[in-house]
C-alpha positions, 0 to 999 in steps of 0.5 A: 902125611906128605913130604913137604910142610903142611898146614894144620886146620887149627893153625891156618888163618886168612884165605886158607882157613876160608878153603878149609872151611869149604872143603873140610868133612866131619870133624873138619878133616881135611884130605891129605891131597888138599892140604898138600896144597897149604902153602899155596892156598891158590893151587888148592883152589885151582885143584878143587875147582878142577875136581868138583866141575869134572868129577862132581857137576849137575852138568855130567851126565855119564854115573857118577859112580862109573866115573869115580870108577874111571878114576880108580882106573887111571889111579891103579895105572898110575900106581897111585894107592891113595886115589885108587883107595879113596874113590873106589871107596866113594865109588863103592857109597854110590853104588851101595852094592858090595858084591858089584863094588867088589868085582868091580875093583877086581876087574880094574886091578885084573884088566879083565873090565868084560867080566863086570862092565858092559859094552859101553863101559868097556869101550870107555875104561880101554879109551882111559887104559890107553890114553894113561899108558901111552898119550902120545900114542892116541889117534881119532880112531880111540874115539870111534868105538866110544862113539859106535857103542853109544856114548855122545861127543860131550860124554867122550868129553867127560870120560877124558876130562876125569882120565886126564884129571887123575893124572894130575891128581896121583901125580900130586899124590905121588910127587909129594908122598901124600899118604892117607895117615888121618883120612876119611877114606871115601868122602867127596863133595857130593852136592853136584846140584851146587858147584860152590858147595865143596863140603866132604860128607 
């Protein structure tokens, strides 16, 4: 599951067991990306807090499915199949539209955003793509097209934070050899109304 030692759910005790119980899905399943933190439960706590607040918080106004699509793009650009598969599957569960989900997946991998996304979404994905592949080249003018198509500054912050979060998550996965073996693909902490509810459904 990873290149480093991890603690299985049934072997966890103390704070680690408490965290596992907060984030587990069906049949006590814990995603491997979270299990990769098991030797340092405090970093799992930090990761889950960031993940929940950036992607699954009631204070967000950007649609959750689109935040997941941005995560899929960033993961594709970073070569992280784990996050790409998890989050585009999660996106598809939210959309409940197999044809649209497949078209989005194709547009993300081809880079042809306009084939399926509207102008607001294309602007956001273009921003996320540049921030991912050439972050040092970002300039203030990269924000202007987002405003021009109607994104408010708080929403631009959401787009920025999701892009930045996935850079972190992708490097966690790629740097530790996290695989999807044993994972239930596409689960997420879907209770956005309660920021403290981390359970995966």
